[in-house]
N, C-alpha and C positions, 0 to 999 in steps of 0.2 A: 577091730584092726585087722588090718589085711594078716593073711594066713603067712606063716614063717615057711610053710613048705612049698618047695618049687620044683618043677618038672627037671627032667635031666638036662634040658636045653636051656634052663635060666642060669645067669649067674649071680652072684651077690658083691655088689661091691659096696665098700665103705669109704667114705669122705669124711677125714678127721679134718674141720676146718673153723676156722674162727671170723665170719663174716662180721664186717663194721670197723676193724682195724685200720684195714687197708680196702682198694677196691676190688683187687685180682681173684678174692673169693666168690663175690657175686657173678664175677665175668666167669669163671669157671662153672660155676651152677649154672648160668645160663647156657653154655656150650653144651654141657650134660643132657640138660633138659630138653634142649633143641634137637639132640643128634642121638641121644642114646635111646629111642624110644622103644624098643623090641627086647627081649627075652634076659630082662634084668631085673634085680630088685637092689633098688640104690637108696643106700643110708646117707643123707646129709647129716652128720653127728657135729652140733656147736659144741668144741671143748671151751673151757674157762678162757684157757692163752692169758696173755697180757692185756692189762687194763690200759685203755690210753691216759696220757699224763692228765689231760683235763676231767677224765671221768669220776664219778664220785666213787667212793670206797664201798665194795661190796663184796659177799662171799665167792666162791669160784661155782658153786651153784647160780645163785642170783647173775652171775657175768655168762653164764650158758645161756640162761633163760633170755636175757637182754639179747643174744647173739638170734636166738628164735625168733623173737619179736622183729627184730630188724628185716629178717629173712622173709615173714609174712608182709610186712607194710611192701617190701620192694617186688614180692612174688603174689600178689594178692590172688591172682586166676588161680596158681598152683596150692598155694598154701595159706591163703588170707583166712580161711575158716575152717582148716581141717591139717592132719598132719600127713596124710598120705594122698598122693594125687596120681592118677593113671589119665593119660592123654585119650585114649579109644576104648572101645569095648572089645578090640582085637584079643582073642583068649591070652596070646603070647606078650602084650603090651607090657611095656616096662611099668615098674611100680614103684615110685620115688617117696620115701620117707624122710621128714625133718623132725628131730629130736635133740634132746639135750643129751651131754656124756651120762648125767645120772641116769636116765632112763633107759639109754642104751646098755648100760650094763645090766640092768635088770634084766633085759632081753637076751643079752649075752649068758646070763646066769640059769635063765630058764630053759633056753635052748640047749646048754651043756648039761643039764639034768636029763633031758628028753633024749639027747643024739649024742652025747657024752662031749660034744665041742660045738662051737659056733663057728661053721665053713665058712669062709670068706675067700671069694675067687682073687680080688684085687683090693688092697688096704691102700689108699692114698693118704699120706699124712701130708697135708699144706699148712699146719699150725703147731706151734709148742705144745708139749705135752706136760707143762708144769702142772702142778697140783693133782697130776692122775697118779694114783697108785696103780702098780703093774699088774696086781692080782687078776684083774680082768682080762687081760693078756693071754693067761695062762688057759684060759678055755676058748680061745680062738686057734684054727688051723687056717693058715694063710697060705695061699699059693705064690702070691706075688704081691711084695709091699714096695711102693713107690714113696719117695720122700722128698719133699723141696727142700733141699738141703745136701751138703755132702757128708755121707757118713764115714768118711777114711779122714776127714778132718772138720768134725762137728764145732771147732771155735770159729769156723768160717761162716756159721749159718745161724741166723737169728732163730729159726725153729728148732736148732738144737741147743748146743750150749754158748753160744755168741753172748747172750745177753747176761749170762751169769757171772759175777765176779768171785773169782776162785778165793780171794782174799778176805772174804767174809764169811761169816757162819752160815747165814743163809745161803750164800752161793755154793759152799760146799756141800749143803744138803740137797739144794736143786741139784747137783751133778752126780751125788750119790744116787739121786730118786733116777735121774736121766740112764745112769749106766745100768740100773736094776731093769729098767724099761727095756734098754736094749738088749740085755742079755736074753730076756723072755722073747721079746720079736725074733731076734735072729734065731732063737731056738726052733720057734713055731712057723717062720715063714721057709718057704721052698726057696725064693728067689727076691733078692732086694735090688733096686734100683735107685742111685743117687742123682739127683738134679744139680750138679754146682750150680752156686748163687752167681759164678763169672760167666757160665753157660745161658743162663735166665736172664741175665741183663742184656746180652744182646738181641733180646726177642721183645720189642716194646708192642703195647696196646695201640693199634690203629686207630685213628680218629673215626675212619669210617665204620670200626667196630662201635665205637661208642655210640655215633651216631644211630647205629641201627638198633639200640635198644627201647624197649618202650619207656615212656615216661616215669612209670613210677620205679623204674630202675636207673635210668639215665639220669634224672636229675638228681637223686641223693649222690650218686655216685661222681657227677660232675662237681657237686658240693664238698666231697670229702679230695678229689682230685684238685681244687682251688686251695684247698687248706693244706694240701702236699706241697702243691707248686710255689705258694707264699711262703711255708713255713719250714725253717731248720730246726732238729731237736737240739735241745740242752746238750752241750758239749759236755757235760758232767756223764753222760749215759754212755755206757761202754761200746755201743754200735754207732754213735752219731758221727765220729770222723769218718769211719768206713762208707757208710750210706752217703755221705757228702759227694763219694765219688759218683754213685750211680745218679745223685740229684743234678750234678756237674752235667755228666753226659746228656741227661735225658733233656734240661732246660736249655743249654746252650744250642744243642740242634735245633729248635725251634726257632732262631735268629737266623734273619737275613745275612747273606755274607760278609757285606761291608761293615755290619753292627758288631757282627762276630769278631771280625778281624781287629776292629777297634779295641773290643773289652780284651781281647789277648794279646794287644798291643799296649795294654796298661791304661785304657782308657775308662780309668774309674774315679768316680770323684773321691776327693779327700773326707769329705763326710761319711760314706760308705766306709773308707778304710779304716777311719778314727771307731765308727761304730761295730766293726768286726774285731777289732783290737780290743774293745771292751768287752764285747761277747766272749771272746776266747780267753779272758785276762785269768780266770782260774786254772783252764784246760794248759795254760801256758806253765803255771806254776809245777803241774805235775807231768808235763810231758818232758822227758828227758832227751828227745830226739829233735834237735832244732829243725832240721829237714823237712821233717813230716810236720812239724807246727805250721813252717812256712807255706807248706804245700796246702796244707788244709784251709790257711787265711787266704790264700791267693784263691781257693775254689770257692770260699763263701764271698769273696769280693765280687769276683765275676758273675755267681749265679744272682746275687742282690743286684747289681748292675742289669744283668738280663731281665729279671722280675719288673724291673722297675720302668725299664725300656717297653717292655709287653703291656705292663698294667698300666702305664702313663701316671703314676701314683707314686711318692715318696716314701720310705719307709719312716715313721715318726722315731726320732731318736728317744731312748726312754731318759725319762727324769734322773736326778742322781740318786733318788732313794728308792728307784724301780729296781726289780730285778734285771740283771743283764740279758737273760735267757728270754727275755718277751722280745728282744729287738727285732726278730727276724720272724714275725708269724703275721697270719692277716689281722689280728686285732692290732698291730703297728700301723695299718694304714688309717688308723682312727677313723673319723668321719665319713672317711673317702673309701669304706670297703666296699660296699657295696659297686660304687663306679669301679674301683678296681676290678672288681669281679666281673661286671659287665664288659668291660674294656679285654681282658682276658678271653672271655667267651666269643666276642665279635674277631680277636686275633686266631682263634681256634677255626672258627667258622671261614674265615678269609684263607687262612695258611694251610689248614688242615695237617698240622704236623704230628707225627707218631706221638704218644703219650708216655707215661711211665711205664716200665718193663711189665710183662704179661705174669711173670711168676708163676702163680698158681694155677693159672690156664695150661701152661705147659705139660703139667703133670696128666691132663687127658692125652695130649698126644703120646706120649709115654704109654699111656695105657694103651691105647691103640695100637702102637707098634709093638709093645713087648720090649721095648729097648730105647736107647737115647738116640735118637736120629741127629744127623746133622741140624747147625741151625737154619739152613736155608730150607732143608726138608720141613723141619718143623714149622717153618713160617708161611710154608704151603699149604701144608696140612690145616693149618690153623686159619687160614684165609678162605679155605675151602667150607670150614665147619661153619662158619658164619654168613656165608655168602650164597649157598644154596639153599 
């Protein structure tokens, strides 16, 4: 194991991440590995986070290990057969570690026994900390904490409390756990910087960045990106309606002007409108805001029309005995799923549109700057990070 002792010039950076849920965690890791090659001890810590709806049930420890294995497959050069990576023999070259949260807790405890605290220059949280008991944070001293989410309004951020249903006992327990974590992290952090969701949504992943990735990373990330492009989350999830705003902006900006204009003017087939109405049937029963429901339905209709235009494949209407929630996902393309994906990939290559928001990758910019820069400044810094 690489020694935890660092020279005075080295910094300890800890990334709390949940690779495989989205594509932005791995993009962040790629940026860090490419740019932060000197004077750092970097810890990529895979926390359990949330499981995807189609994932098999597993324990938090198993979920963390699953995320580590995903990183090994996608970064074979760095972590394929090892948990620590060093790019060169330079005495001050950075050392990158990949670990589960459980193992990292042990490292924190052992270090605290020797040095009274595990000292972190920057803690970057780009994943929800559910199921993580706050005790280990007591043994950390943090100079700067960066959070993908709005600490002043945590109910707006999926990494904070947005996914927690306060009306249920489980949701209340998760909120209590969150509050205890925050109490300790605030006490032990000299400085905290939030990255609000609305800010992050303005900075997309450029197609050129995705194109520049090695195949081991690019291919699985494109698979995940297609899944997200074609699929809308179950409306019963507390965050489904708000994420449709980001999906709508991302997907519709991919269209040519005349097609976009037509969709905005109502050029959506009755078939899709009927499918959306059925998809949102249960949501409508619990939504007491008619305007909110209508706007949600309109966004989903327009997204579906855009997806069908780009893929040249129609969503299959669910049979009467099937769940409404299967109406809008890649499986709803039926036997034409691969054809739809091929058409989507060809469309990307031809038009090179921006992709989904970069989200977690923005945390690297904030870490570099020590503050939240303007949107345009962040875009310039990020462009330089993968183009040099």
